[in-house]
Structures are given as C-alpha cells and as structure tokens.
N, C-alpha and C positions, 0 to 999 in steps of 0.2 A: 418355491420351497415352503418354508413355514414362517409364520409371523405371530406376534403377540399383540392383542388388543383388549383393553379393559380387563387385564389380568388373565385372559384366556389365550390358549395357543391354537392356531389354525393351520391346516396343511392344504396346499393347493391340490385340486383334483387332477392328477396327472393325465388321466384318460379322457378328460373333457375336451370337446371339440367346439370351437367358436367360429362363427361365420358372420361377416358383415354384409347385410343386404341393403342395397341402395336403390332408391327410386329417383331417376334423373329427370329434370324438367325439360325433356326433349321429346320430339315426336319423330316417327319414322325410324328407319334403320340407323344403327350407330355408324358414325364416320368421324374421322379425325377433323378437328377444327383447325383452321389455319391461324386463328387468333388464339393465342395461348391464355387469354383471359376469359375465353368463352367455351370452356369444356362442358358447361352445364352444371347447374347447382343440384346438390343432393337434397331434394325436398322431402324424402323419406329415408330415415336411417334406423335400422333395426339390427341388433345383435341376436342371432339365433344360436342357442346353446344346446348341444346334445350331450347328455350325461349318461354314458353307458352303464355306470355303476348303479344309479338309481332308476335307470330306464325312463327318463323324463326329458321333455323339451321345455326350455325356458326362453322367453323372448324379452329383450330390453329395448324399449323405444327411446330414441334420442331426439330431443328437440332440435330442429334444424337451425335454430337461432342461438344455440349454446355457444357462449363466448369461450374460446380456447385458443391455444397457440397453433398456428398452421404455417406451413412453408409457403412462401410466395416466390414468383418467378417474374422476370421482366419479359417484354414482348419478344425477345430473341430466345426465350426458353432458358435463360441463365438464372441460376439460383440467386434470389435477391434478399434472402434472410427470412426471419420469422416475424409474424405479427399476431396479435390477438384479434380474432374476428369470428364471425358466425361460422360454425363448423361446416355448414353447407357449402361454403366458398372453397373449401379444400379441394373439392372436385372441379370447381370452375378453373382453378389454376392448373392448367394442363391441356392436353390435346383432346380430352374427352374419352380416352381409351385407358390403357394400362397405367400411364403416368398419373392420370387423374384419380384412378381407383387406389393406387398405391399411396398417393398423397393423403387420401381420405382415411385409408386403413391406419396409416401412421398417426394421424391426428386423433382418431378414435382410441387407438391403443394408448397413446400418451394421456388422453383424458381419463382413461380407466387405469391409471397408475402402471402403465407398461404391460397391460394384459396381452397375452399372446392371441393373435387372430390367425386362424389356420386357413382361411380362404375368403374370397369375396365374390359377390355377384351384383352387378349394376345393370338395371333395366331401364330403358326409356319408358316412361310411365304410360305412354299411350298403348303399350302392348298388354297392359293389365286386363283390358276387356277380353282379349283372346284367352288369357290364362284363366280368368274368372269363368268364362263359358265352358272351358275345357273340363272343369270339375263339376259343372252343373249349376253354376251360379251360387251366390252367397247371400244369406239372410242377415240383415242388420236391423237395429232399432234406431229410428230416426230421432236425432237430438233436436233440441229447441233451436240451435243456431242454424240448422238447415231448414227446418219446417217453417220458420217465420217468413221465408221469402223465396225458397228454392235456391238453386245453384246455377250460375251462368258461366259457361266456358265456350269460347269460340262463337260468341254472339247468340247462343242458344240456351234457353232456360230448361232446367231439369227439376223435377220433384216439387213443383209449386203446389201440387195437390196433396202432398204428404203432410201429416200431422205429427206432433211430438208423441213419441211412444209407438208409432206405427211400426209393425214388422214388415219389412220390404225385402223381396227377393230380387237382388240386383242382377241384371243381365246386360250384356253388351256395353254400350257406351256409358250407361249409368254407373257401372263399377268404377271406371276411370275417373269420371267426374266426381264421384263420391269421395275418393281418396285424394284427388288433386285439388278440389275447390278450396279456395281461401279468399275471404273478403278482407283485404288488407286495410280497409277503412275501420274494421272492428278491432278493438284492443285484444291482444293475445290470440290473434287468429291462428298463429302457428300451433299454439297449444290445443285449440279446438280441433284443428285438422289432425294433429297427432292422436287425439282421443278417438276420432273416427277411424283413423288408420289402425289403431290398436284393436278396436272392436272388429273391424273388417278382417284383420289378420287372424284373430281368434276364430271367426266363422270360417275363414278360408282353410285354415289348417284342418279343422274338423271335417269340412266338406271334401278336402283333398284326400284325407285318409279313407273316407267312405268310397270315393271314386276309385282309388287305387285298389281297394279290395275287390272291386268289380272288374278292374282292368289293370293288371300288374305291369303292362307295357306303357302305361300312361306317363311315368317320369321321362322315359326316353323319347316318347312322342313329343312331349312338351319341350324338352331340351332342344330337340331338333327344330321345332316350330319357332321358338323364341330366339334362337341363336343369332339371327341377323339384327336383333334389337338388344343384344346383351353383351356385356364385357365381363368375363369371369376367368379365374384361374383354377376353376373346378372342371375337370374333364367330364365327358358324358358318362363314362364308366363309374367315376367317383360319385356323380350326382345320383345315378341309379342305385348304387350301393347305399348311399346315405338315406335316400328316400325309403328303401326297403327296411333299413334299420329303424328309422323314425316311425314306421308304421306300427311297431310294437311298443312305442314309448307313450307314456301318459302325457296329457296336456289339457289344462282347463284354464278358466279365467284367472285363477290364482297364480298361474305360471307366466303371466305377461306383466311386465313392469314398465313404469316410466320414472324418469329421474325427478327428484324433488328440487325445487329452487324457486326463483322469483324472476319476474320480467321487469326490465327497465327500458325506458325510451332512450335510444341513442340519438346521435345527431340527425339521422335520417330514418333508421329502421329500429324495430324492437330488438332487444338483446336479452337472452336468457342466461342467468347465472345459477349454476347448480349449487345445491347444498353439499359441500364437500364431505361432511360427516355422514350424511344420508347415503351419498354415493359410495363411500368407503364401506359402509355397513351392507349395502346392496351387493357389492362385489364379494364380500365375505359370505353372504347368504347363498349366492348362486354358484360361486367358483371355489369355495373352500369348505372343508369339513373341520368341525371342532375336534381337537385332539384331547382325549381324556387322559389324565395322569396315570 
C-alpha cells in the first residue's frame, strides 16, 4: 500500500514483478538431497525486478553472507525454529528442491520488509557455461582481485594471463569459474565475488537481449536445455512471455544495485550486516513511487 518516510508519502507499484534468482553451489542435474542440511548454499542471490509502468529492469544483488533470520529444520525435516545466520544457508536447510527455494524466498522477503516475490529460479551454477555460450558469450572487465593470480577451481587455473582492466570475452568454463571463484583466504571475498557477478549479469542481460532479437525462440530453447539443472515455479510459457516483455525494457549499469553494509568476522566465517536505512531507501527507490499532494 502506501507509507510515509521523511515527511513524504510513497505508494507501492502494484504492477511490478519481482523474481528471486539463485545460483546454487552444486554441479550436475538437480536432485533431492537425503541429508536435509545439504540442499546446497545459494552463492548468488539476485532480485530481478520488472517495472511495466516505467518499462525498465532493475536488479538487486544480495551478499550471500547477509545475516538475517532464517528457518531451520532438524535431520528428520521437522521445523526447528528460526536463527540468525548467513542468508545463503536458507537454501541449505531443505532437500535442494522446492522446499529449499521457498525457504530462501521467505528469508529474502522478510529481509526486504515483507516484499512480495512473485517467482523464483534456482540454478546449479555449473550450467552457467551453457547459458553463457547460448547468448554468444559475455564481456567483462577483469578486476584486480582476479588478475593478481588467476582463479582456481577443480584443480585447474584460469585467467592467470589476465591483467587488471582487460576486457575479456568469457566463453565456456571461464564464465562459470568467473562468477563462482572465491578465495576464502582473502577478506571480504564474498563482496568481491558479488561485484564480479553484478558486472557479469549486466553484460549478460545486454547480450541476451541482442541474441533474442536474432532468435525469438531462444528463451524456450534455453528453458528446455537448463530444466534438468533448475528448480523454478515459473512455467515455460511464463518464462517466454516475461523474456519477450523484458526485451523492450531499458536496463543499464545504473539499474543494478547492491546492498550497503559492513563485514564482520564471525566465529568461523565472515558475516555481512546490511545498513537498514540504506536498504529501506533502496526499496522505496525501486518498488515505490512518491505520491504528490
């Protein structure tokens, strides 16, 4: 509805559509986990926002280490109460399918002051290489954190020849490694990875729109191709429709946001604490219109 903030009145954009996109630290096709503590962590979390009134796309990146209240379950799958933990763990508490996704959706919605989320899509991150190549690859600018030593995943090094500021056209396995790589020995490595994911997503959306103009059947082809690696409550017809709508929407570097906050070292892992005021104002900026008297 409406709310007041700093003497101004704001109204929620009723036609806006919000989707939670999750990248799960799993490889291969999705399957239920027999251990309800190992549904896979959400290493990438983005809210994709379609605004039909302004015809624009906005994307909000969420630090996977954001400390917030999540539901927890015991080994028998019984509800065990709520605890404050990294938001990436909300997906881990579950079977790795719909329960895990719904748990994460609820955690994100609550973090964003009860924001409605209209759908979700969780992808095992290894499939990113296939999606990347389907749109023709994605160009990124190499940051210092990657260029200083390259990236190592699965015993193999990538990008050791890259220099800071290089423009690189990512293809195949490079795309997966680029958005997945994280050196946990480095401070605030989750923030550095989120920054790379944010830039990659910006390039991907632009490249995907170009590829769609050349082949309007691409969304359906991709949906079918990635289905074994994906958990979603969005049907193929809905995905094709949304992709067609988004093709005419504007999107640039100013439409992709990350949450403000600070990092503290917990007992074992880093913890990100959002700036509540900044988050509230970001929600007003993206999801609300100011109402003039």
